[in-house]
Each structure stands twice: as C-alpha cells, then as structure tokens.
C-alpha positions in Angstrom: -3.2 73.4 49.3 -0.2 73.5 51.5 -0.4 73.7 55.3 3.1 74.6 56.5 2.5 74.4 60.3 0.6 71.2 60.0 3.4 69.8 57.8 5.9 70.6 60.6 3.6 69.0 63.2 3.2 65.9 61.1 7.0 65.7 60.6 7.7 66.0 64.3 4.8 63.9 65.8 3.9 60.3 65.1 0.5 61.0 66.7 -0.3 63.9 64.4 0.9 61.9 61.4 -1.3 59.0 62.3 -4.3 61.4 62.9 -3.8 62.8 59.4 -3.8 59.4 57.9 -6.9 58.3 59.8 -8.7 61.6 59.0 -7.8 61.3 55.3 -9.1 57.7 55.2 -12.2 58.5 57.1 -13.2 61.5 54.9 -12.4 59.4 51.9 -10.5 62.0 49.9 -12.0 64.5 47.4 -15.7 64.3 46.8 -16.6 62.0 49.7 -19.1 63.0 52.3 -20.0 66.6 53.4 -16.3 67.6 53.7 -13.0 66.5 52.4 -9.9 66.3 54.6 -9.0 69.8 53.4 -11.2 71.4 56.1 -9.9 69.5 59.1 -6.4 70.0 57.8 -7.0 73.8 57.7 -8.3 73.7 61.2 -5.3 71.7 62.4 -2.9 74.0 60.6 -4.4 77.0 62.5 -4.1 75.0 65.8 -0.5 74.1 65.1 0.4 77.7 64.2 -0.5 78.8 67.7 1.8 76.2 69.3 -0.8 73.8 70.8 0.3 70.4 71.9 0.2 67.4 69.6 -3.0 66.0 71.3 -4.9 69.2 70.3 -3.5 69.2 66.7 -4.5 65.5 66.4 -8.0 66.3 67.7 -8.4 69.1 65.3 -7.6 66.7 62.4 -10.2 64.3 63.7 -12.8 66.9 64.8 -15.4 66.2 62.1 -14.9 62.4 61.8 -17.7 61.4 64.2 -20.2 63.8 62.7 -19.4 63.1 59.0 -17.9 59.6 58.8 -18.5 56.2 60.4 -15.6 56.7 62.9 -16.7 56.7 66.5 -15.4 58.2 69.7 -14.7 54.7 71.0 -12.5 53.9 68.0 -10.7 57.3 68.4 -10.1 56.5 72.0 -8.8 53.0 71.1 -6.4 54.5 68.5 -5.4 57.8 70.1 -6.2 57.6 73.8 -8.6 59.3 76.1 -7.2 62.8 75.8 -7.6 63.1 72.0 -11.0 61.3 72.2 -12.2 63.6 74.9 -11.3 66.7 72.8 -13.0 65.3 69.8 -16.1 64.5 71.8 -16.0 68.1 73.2 -16.5 69.5 69.7 -18.8 66.8 68.3 -22.5 67.7 68.2 -25.1 65.5 69.7 -27.2 64.4 66.7 -30.1 63.4 69.0 -30.8 67.1 69.8 -33.4 68.8 67.6 -34.0 71.3 66.2 -30.8 72.7 64.6 -30.7 75.8 66.8 -31.0 73.7 70.0 -28.3 71.3 68.8 -25.9 74.2 68.0 -26.6 75.9 71.4 -25.8 72.8 73.3 -22.6 72.3 71.3 -21.5 75.9 71.9 -22.1 75.6 75.6 -20.2 72.3 75.9 -17.1 73.4 73.9 -16.6 76.4 76.3 -15.8 74.1 79.2 -12.2 73.5 78.0 -10.0 76.2 76.4 -8.6 73.6 74.0 -12.0 72.6 72.6 -12.9 76.2 72.5 -9.7 76.8 70.4 -10.6 74.0 68.0 -14.1 75.3 67.7 -12.9 78.8 67.0 -10.4 77.5 64.4 -13.2 75.4 62.8 -15.4 78.5 62.4 -12.5 80.6 61.1 -11.6 78.0 58.5 -15.3 77.6 57.5 -15.9 81.4 57.1 -12.7 81.8 55.1 -13.8 78.9 52.9 -17.2 80.6 52.3 -15.5 83.9 51.5 -13.0 82.3 49.1 -15.6 80.2 47.3 -18.4 82.8 47.3 -20.8 80.1 48.4 -24.0 81.4 50.1 -24.7 80.8 53.8 -28.2 80.2 55.2 -29.6 82.4 57.9 -29.5 79.8 60.7 -25.9 78.9 60.0 -24.8 82.6 59.9 -26.7 83.1 63.2 -24.8 80.2 64.7 -21.5 81.5 63.6 -22.4 85.0 65.0 -23.5 83.6 68.3 -20.3 81.5 68.5 -18.2 84.6 68.0 -20.1 86.5 70.7 -19.8 83.6 73.2 -16.1 83.1 72.6 -15.5 86.9 72.8 -17.3 87.1 76.1 -16.2 83.9 77.7 -12.7 83.4 76.4 -11.4 86.7 75.2 -7.8 85.6 75.2 -8.5 82.7 72.9 -6.4 82.6 69.7 -8.1 83.3 66.3 -10.8 85.7 67.7 -9.5 88.8 65.9 -9.2 86.9 62.7 -12.6 85.3 63.2 -14.2 88.7 63.9 -12.6 90.2 60.8 -13.8 87.2 58.6 -17.3 87.4 60.1 -17.5 91.1 59.4 -16.5 90.4 55.8 -19.1 87.6 55.5 -21.9 89.7 57.0 -21.0 92.6 54.7 -21.2 90.2 51.7 -24.6 88.9 52.9 -26.0 92.3 53.7 -27.4 92.7 50.2 -29.7 89.7 50.9 -32.8 90.2 53.1 -32.0 89.6 56.8 -33.6 86.4 58.3 -37.0 87.1 59.9 -36.7 87.5 63.6 -32.9 87.9 63.7 -31.9 90.5 66.2 -28.2 89.7 66.6 -25.6 92.3 66.6 -22.6 91.8 64.4 -20.3 90.8 67.3 -22.7 88.0 68.3 -24.3 89.7 71.4 -28.0 90.1 71.7 -29.3 93.6 72.2 -30.5 94.5 75.7 -34.0 95.5 76.6 -35.4 98.4 74.8 -35.0 101.7 76.7 
C-alpha cells in the first residue's frame, strides 16, 4: 500500500520519518498485535493530505502505540517532545475506565478539546471504516454505535473539521451494509450520530 502524502511528509521531515520508524517497530510489522502499522500510516496519510504540521502527522503515526504496544506517553515525550506526546495522549483511551461505552464516551469528550486531536480522531475513524468496507469484516453493535456517536459529536462540535464529508459517506455505506443484520437492542441512534429528541 502506497501513501503518497505520508511519503512526501517523511521525505521532508526528520520528525515524521522518525515517527514512522518508531511506529513500525512498535507495531512489529505484519501480524503483530491488534493492528499493523498500515492503519496508523493510513491515518497519517489523511492528516498529511490536509496540510497539518509535522507534529500532527507524527502524532497520527503514533496514535495507537500506547493502546496497542508497550510504548508509553513518557517515552514518546522523551523521543518527540511534549507537543507530539500531548496529541497522542489526547487520542489515547483510558484503559482504567469500564465498561466499553463509558471508556469510549470519555475518549470522545477529551479529543474534542483540541482541533488537532479531533482531526486525528476523525481520520482514525475514516481509515477504520474504509478498512471495514474494503475487507468486508463485520462490525459489532457497540463499535458501530461508537463510530456513529463520534460522527455526530464531530459534526455538531467541529463542523469545519476535515474528513467529515468522507466519514459521513463511509459511515452511510457501512450502515447500509449492516442494515441486513438485526439492529442492536436498545439502539436509538440516527444515522448521523444524533440521538432523537423526546417523543411528541
């Protein structure tokens, strides 16, 4: 898989090049952990395509490392500085929070505080949804609900954010694909992520 924009960023930024090396080593290449480096590279390619600064591209490359690998925020700060570490922390879930829905809700709320972390979060979801559509892999109800709520929150709170039209289109395609399966019990989300108002 070729990521043209990321390739340009790597060629022009020693910081991004180093982040790619660290992310590749941390994720361990194909078949290691929950994700290979292909996913963070896809997220960083989206970020680079919209002209974000090198700190944001580097953070996009590293955004899954704390959740999925032994790398820590402290090590990222030591290697890349407070700015990159802060952005990675802003999109890293707090594993101490349970259950899943509460953990995801806290993560959504926190990433909205900074437009750069919101952009990485949106690019992450877009890359994930595109991957699901390309692979045909199923998505469980809780995860689909999280993606839908993310789109709604971003659309309401940061409507000028990049990737939202693409994310909305990809989510619509995913929801259409999943519509043949029974809807999750208790799910009352609209397709744009907003919850319906009180009954008339």
